[in-house]
VOGU-3710 file (C-alpha; in Angstrom, 3 decimals, decimal comma):
1> mkelamarlt> 113,345/79,975/94,448  110,645/78,727/96,816  109,634/75,966/94,392  113,232/74,824/94,010  113,632/74,677/97,789  110,381/72,724/98,151  111,699/70,207/95,589  114,837/69,872/97,780  117,119/71,303/95,097  120,167/73,314/96,161
11> vmesrqngar> 120,128/76,874/94,811  123,682/78,026/94,124  122,851/81,534/92,861  119,839/83,708/92,106  120,553/87,024/90,425  118,285/89,812/89,142  119,375/91,401/85,815  116,917/94,245/85,229  113,707/92,650/83,978  115,380/89,217/83,813
21> yslsfmaprg> 116,836/86,842/86,358  119,346/83,987/86,473  119,156/80,833/88,582  121,905/78,296/89,210  120,963/75,134/91,094  121,960/71,516/91,552  119,572/68,813/90,331  119,752/65,029/89,925  121,072/63,559/86,666  118,403/63,475/83,969
31> vrvekyvsgq> 116,528/66,590/85,138  116,053/69,059/82,268  114,825/72,631/81,987  111,956/72,650/79,482  110,157/75,636/78,001  106,628/75,891/76,606  105,410/78,904/74,595  101,643/79,058/74,033  99,801/80,139/70,913  98,111/83,535/70,775
41> ysyysdakag> 94,788/83,900/72,591  92,092/86,296/71,440  92,427/88,442/74,566  95,010/89,160/77,258  92,519/88,027/79,926  92,166/84,634/78,175  95,961/84,258/78,059  96,166/85,088/81,768  93,502/82,490/82,589  95,270/79,970/80,335
51> leqavaslka> 98,564/80,585/82,141  96,882/80,121/85,532  95,316/76,819/84,389  98,632/75,548/82,990  100,472/76,454/86,208  97,840/74,678/88,328  97,972/71,572/86,114  101,768/71,342/86,123  102,047/71,945/89,875  99,381/69,321/90,572
61> ngkvlietrl> 101,523/66,797/88,693  104,735/67,634/90,536  106,447/69,896/88,008  108,762/72,575/89,425  108,100/75,892/87,676  110,974/78,325/87,352  109,346/80,876/85,022  105,760/81,910/84,305  105,408/84,929/82,063  102,663/86,586/80,015
71> ngagftlsyl> 103,711/87,719/76,508  100,882/89,967/75,329  98,098/87,517/74,426  100,240/84,423/75,021  102,461/82,991/77,738  105,742/81,218/78,438  106,406/78,518/81,045  109,801/77,129/82,041  109,865/74,088/84,293  111,988/71,162/85,411
81> dglrqdsdwt> 111,230/67,822/83,829  112,539/64,457/84,942  112,074/64,816/88,700  109,205/62,308/88,711  110,770/58,852/88,526  107,838/56,607/87,631  108,981/54,062/85,039  105,381/53,286/84,091  104,680/56,912/83,191  106,941/57,970/80,347
91> trrfsfqsgs> 105,279/60,821/78,511  105,311/62,635/75,218  103,803/65,898/74,010  100,453/65,838/72,217  99,038/68,774/70,254  95,372/68,427/69,310  93,285/70,751/67,128  89,532/70,144/67,127  87,295/70,509/64,112  84,854/73,422/63,784
101> fsyysdakas> 81,734/73,170/65,920  78,429/74,663/64,813  78,283/76,794/67,962  80,893/78,434/70,191  79,099/77,075/73,282  79,470/73,483/72,000  83,208/73,997/71,422  83,611/75,484/74,907  81,719/72,581/76,548  83,723/69,968/74,625
111> lqeaveqlre> 87,012/71,671/75,577  86,046/71,823/79,269  85,104/68,135/79,270  88,412/67,185/77,597  90,425/69,218/80,122  88,594/67,573/83,048  89,238/64,080/81,667  92,917/64,810/80,986  93,327/66,085/84,556  91,640/62,970/85,943
121> vgcdiyesrl> 94,241/60,718/84,302  97,160/62,924/85,433  98,171/64,565/82,143  100,128/67,832/82,261  98,027/70,382/80,336  100,071/73,208/78,844  97,383/74,904/76,788  93,614/74,741/76,368  92,648/77,557/74,024  89,389/78,368/72,236
131> ngssytlvfd> 89,783/79,592/68,636  86,283/80,791/67,765  84,259/77,582/67,256  87,248/75,213/67,554  90,001/74,685/70,108  93,609/73,690/70,698  94,861/71,336/73,410  98,547/70,782/74,212  99,379/68,221/76,890  101,815/65,533/77,964
141> gparsavqny> 100,266/62,083/78,036  101,403/58,465/78,237  104,028/57,772/75,571  102,244/54,606/74,467  98,934/56,393/73,880  97,822/57,866/70,547  95,177/60,303/69,330  92,538/58,513/67,256  89,482/59,812/65,370  86,180/58,131/64,659
151> asgqysffse> 83,866/59,619/62,008  80,379/58,127/61,840  78,294/57,490/58,778  75,252/59,654/57,966  72,137/59,150/60,119  68,622/59,873/58,902  67,973/62,368/61,696  70,000/64,718/63,890  68,565/63,128/67,057  69,824/59,702/65,948
161> akngmaqtvr> 73,307/61,121/65,318  73,272/62,729/68,775  72,285/59,431/70,433  74,878/57,537/68,380  77,591/59,967/69,456  76,642/59,577/73,141  76,798/55,785/72,782  80,230/55,928/71,094  81,558/58,259/73,814  80,292/55,926/76,575
171> slesrgnvil> 81,839/52,912/74,853  85,236/54,596/74,457  85,236/55,950/78,029  84,386/52,512/79,435  87,681/51,261/77,932  89,695/54,047/79,623  90,019/56,346/76,600  90,002/60,135/77,111  87,565/62,007/74,881  89,269/65,043/73,334
181> earlngsaft> 86,376/66,035/71,075  82,767/64,943/70,550  81,309/66,984/67,679  78,057/66,748/65,734  78,254/67,481/61,980  74,633/67,777/60,916  73,399/64,168/60,892  76,833/62,629/61,537  79,457/62,969/64,276  83,185/62,877/64,967
191> vsyltsyyqy> 84,805/61,663/68,172  88,545/62,181/68,789  90,153/60,451/71,747  93,431/59,667/73,475  93,816/55,908/73,598  94,091/54,271/76,969  97,592/53,570/78,224  96,478/50,004/78,985  95,366/49,144/75,434  98,973/48,782/74,274
//
């Protein structure tokens, strides 16, 4: 209710039905109620943290949340879409699954870096979930962007592959791309990225 009032929407009715509730409100033409249901996290505490991160991300980008609910080791979000009227920022949903990292800590660091970069460019992040040594990212990004992958050839040494990966990441970032994954595979590497809105 408070979020609807802050968005200057007229609430016609709010009714509690046991463990559920109903809301009726007036909204401008084109505004839609959208729902996102996350995947299953390993632990309830991870799902709770994931829900908190998703709520913060959506609120920071002007989404009006009308439901946030934990479902065991997952969560559900309902929100209003279409209130932001920026013709240059039409979005679509991206779902990204990383490859398997050699170490959990590398997967966690890569995920955190991807989330930070997505936030910096104003993407709505619905889910950022570790799955052992890989991860899942679900976000709304510019409709004209795409997820691309670059797989290097084999280097003679691990250290050369690591330096090559850092150089590729710098090159892609300098063109406005968002790095979703930077992963070493022995003496080779893979970089996955969201293409810059301005490249198209």
